[in-house]
C-alpha angles and dihedrals in degrees: 000000000000089000091061102037126056108211117214120236119257088254087077087076082078088074092057090042092054095045094048093046089048091052091051089050089055090050089057092045092050091055093049100042102024093243122170107289095214093072096068093045092051091051092047091048090053091046091048091050091051089049092052091049093049093047089053093047092046090053089045091054090057091047101043107017102035095153090057091046094049092048090053091048090052096045111109093225108024094051092068091062089065085074088070091069093074092036092056089045089060092046089051088053091054090051091051098042097094092051109035110018099179095047090046091052091050092049092045093052092045090052094045093050091046092050093051094046094049093044092052093045095047095043090050089056093049094050090062089071125204090126131145108243089218090069092059102107135146089274085084087077093063104076100044109016101037091036093051097043094048090046088053093052093044095051090048090051089053090055098260104109093153090061087044090057089058090053090046089056091053090051100046097048092043088052093052093047095048093042091066092049094049096044089049089052092049092049101043111020124075116285118279114268112252092251090057099046096089087064087073087076087074087065089079094056106072099063093037097046089039091055090053091048092049092052090049098049098040105031085227119183099212104301121175095268097057091042089052092051091050090048091052090048090054090050090051090049092052091049090051089049089053090050095045096103089052092046091049090066081093108074116240115287139150087275089080089072084082085086093056103077096055092038090056097038097051097061089040090063093042093049090050090056094041089056089062089060097218105103121070094196091053092048090054097041098045099077092038095053092041091054090046091052091051091051095047097045091041089056091047092050095046092045092049093049089050091053091044093053090050091049092243103108095097115069115249114273115261113270112259114256118249121225089254091052092053091053 
């Protein structure tokens, strides 16, 4: 079957991640501005369909293209994207929660357990060292930071905020530890190769997703910590905007969905605080960041559809090894 089906890399879970996070952003915006409620549910339905398709293809890869799957699992960069499978499972559970509570709880727990197991396994491998510094990119945030923050929000949504606070702690301290490693790499190692530059978009996600998680597990009303996280996310966004011409040296690909999680999460946190009516900065920033998120994710969606229709969304298959190369 592997000869007839091209299986997407695990990084394609970033598409489902961005769509689901975007749908949850629209849910928050609908509550604040009384927007048509159908929009968020349509986006979430599309994101959920993409998630189901990717889960099936990911399972199929392990069944019918095991060599390819094992190579991805062993790759220093691509393996981290596998952590998005349980993360998108939890986001799908949040999308489903108002309609099928028991199924959503089952999916949420499956995703949370999967995220923790993969984060522990992957981090244990990293701690053994013997790693090329050039492979240290923002994808390192995905197993521990993204997994923990989304677990925190999911557990809070299920009515277990105390357990969510434990997950939030795992996410925030993993973020701070990895941030120093990644900034050191960006400052002192050779420049990222063009094909890896879109991964910088993930840099926006930790403070933005962390702010959403903090609001969910604490019920905060805009204390200094969440405001600081939002401020840091905005700073990261401005730095990425300044670097955009350099990042765009890599032609558009599905890898640019790495920007989507942070782009959707940041206005989600801001809208949550704006809805409380007590913060002038949040009132001003909410419509601006919401509009920016719609533009960015709209561009990602249109660009991806264009590549899909041209048969160029999937990356080219790896070149077959020659006998000499195997030796």
